[in-house]
N, C-alpha and C positions, 0 to 999 in steps of 0.2 A: 907742922906740915910744910913741906917745901913750897917755892913760889910757884912752881909749875904745877903742883897739886892744888894750890889755891885758886890758880886761874882757870883750873878745869872743873872744879866743885859745883856741883849742881845745886842751884838756889831757888828758892820760892819767896814770894814776899814776906812770908812770916820768918825768914832767914835774915831780914833786911831791918835796919833802923834808920829812921829820918829823924835827924836831930837839929833844931831850930836855935841859933845862938843870937839872932837879930829879933827885936819885938815883933811879937805876932798878934798885937793887940792895939787899940787906941791909946790904952792906959800906958802900955810899955813904951809905946812910940813919945808920948808927951814925957814920960820919965826921962827918957833918954835926951830930949831935947835940953832938959835942965842940967844935964851933966857936963863935966868939962870936956871930956873925951870927944874926939870926932867920930861920933857912933855913926852906923849906915842911916839912921833915921834923919840925920841932919842933912843929908842930900836931898832931901824932899822939903820945898817950902811950906806946903800944906798938908794936913792928915789926908785929904781926898786923894791927892797924888800917891801917897804911901798905902792907901787902903787899897787903891786899884792895881799897884803892882805887886803888893805883898799880901796884905791881910785877907782879900777875897780870894785870890787863887790858893793860899795857903789852906784856906777853909773847904775848898773844893777838894784839893789833895789829901787833906786830913780824912774828909769823910771816905772817898774812895781808899785810901790807904788803910784805915783801920779795919774797913769792912774785909780787906783782903788778908789781914793779919800782920800788916807791917807795924812795929813798935814806933810810934812817933812821939818824940819828947820835944817839948816846946820849954822856953826859958832855960834852955842848956846851960849848965855849969861844967866848971873844969872836972870836978869831980863826977859828975854825971857822963860827961864824954869819956873819962877814964873807964868808969864802969861798962859801959857799952863796948869799949874796945877789949875789955877783959871777959866779956860773956862769951863763952864757948859756942853758945846757940845762934849767936849773931855772926853770919858770913860777912856782911858787907855794912859798915856805918857810914851814912851819908851826912857829911857837915854841911849844912846850908847857912851860911853866915856871911860875915864880912872880914877881909884882912886888909891890913895897911902895915907899914913897918914898926908898928907897936906890936903886932901880933893878931890874935883872933878875937872878933867881939863875941863875947859870951854874957850871960847874965851877970850883972855886976860890974861890967866894964872889960876891958882887953887884958887877953890872957898872953903872956909873950911866948916866943917861940919856943924858948927853954921850957917853960911850964907846960906848954902842950906836949911836948915831947916826954917829958916825965910823967904826965899824967898817964901815957900809954904804957901798958906793962912790957917790960923788955921780954918775957917769955912768950907773950901772946901772939896771935895770927889772925890774919883776916885781910878784907879790903877796906880801907880807909879812903872814901870817896870825898874829896875836897872841892865842893860847891861853893867856892870863895872867890875874890877878886885876885888873879894873879898871885898865888902863894909862892913866889919865887924862892924867899928866904926860908920857908918851911919844909917844901917838898925834899930837897936834897938832904937836909939834916934829918928828917924822918926816916929816909931810906936807908941813911948811913947808921943811925943809931938804934932803929927798929926794924932790922931787917926780916923779921918774921912777918911783915906785912906787905902788901901790894899797896902803893899810894898811887891813886887816881886822880887827876885834876882835869879842869876844862882846858880843851883845845881850841874852842871857838868862844866868842863874846856873844852875850845875848841879854836881853832884860831879863830881870828876876822872875817875872811871870813865864817867861818861855821855859825856863828851867823848871819852875814848879808844875808847870802842864807835861813837861817831858818826864819828870819822875812819877807823875800819875800813869802816864802811858808805859813807862817802864815797868812798874808794878804790876800792871795789867798784863804785859806781855810775859813776864815770868810767871804770872798765874796761869796762863793759857799754854805757855810752852817753858816748863822750868828747864834751865840750863845755867851756863855758869853766868854769874854777875857780868863780868866785862866783856862775854860774847853779847849778852842782852843789850847791854849799853850801847856797844859798837854798832849793832844791827839797827837799832832804832835811831841813833844819831845819822848813820848814812841814810835812811829811809827819809827822815825828815829833812835832812838838808837838800835832797834830790826834790822832794815836793815843796819846800817852803824855803828858797834860798834867802829870803829877806830874814831869816831866823839869824844871819850873821849881823843884824842891826847892833850897832855899837852901843854900849853902855852909856848913859848920859852921865 
């Protein structure tokens, strides 16, 4: 399917997958603290902070999203990401994770930029929505090497709990008014920024 066709494809919540690469539980958080890599969990001094920013908002999102038919994947692996991207029934894969110069954080550690690209099937198509921190090194290479996909990423900064709330609202919007994924995203982003300008709160 052409990029123009992808941009206009009508999507519903059941056509979306929300994939979580960072820890989504206390056990996962504590496991990452013991690892050598600079995981997202290490940004938080105590678990209570991580629970407030990530675990509880994700629980709310998970409950609402799964009721609407969204495919929600926790503890995402590299193979799991590739499988979602290759699934013709998934119009949009949202990757909610952490990016640094080492690559994307997934279960088991960081996957390099090249490994992430290699996991995406060359013949596939769809939207890959990167809800990760400034994936400057990943976006252009994905676009160059996987031209069948529309690569979407953050244009504003906000705390993770904002984005988890945002996606819960996005899935509800697609349920109430099926339309293209990117149109729904843009509509909601514009609406929220008008109503809540403090959503531009910079990440700590």
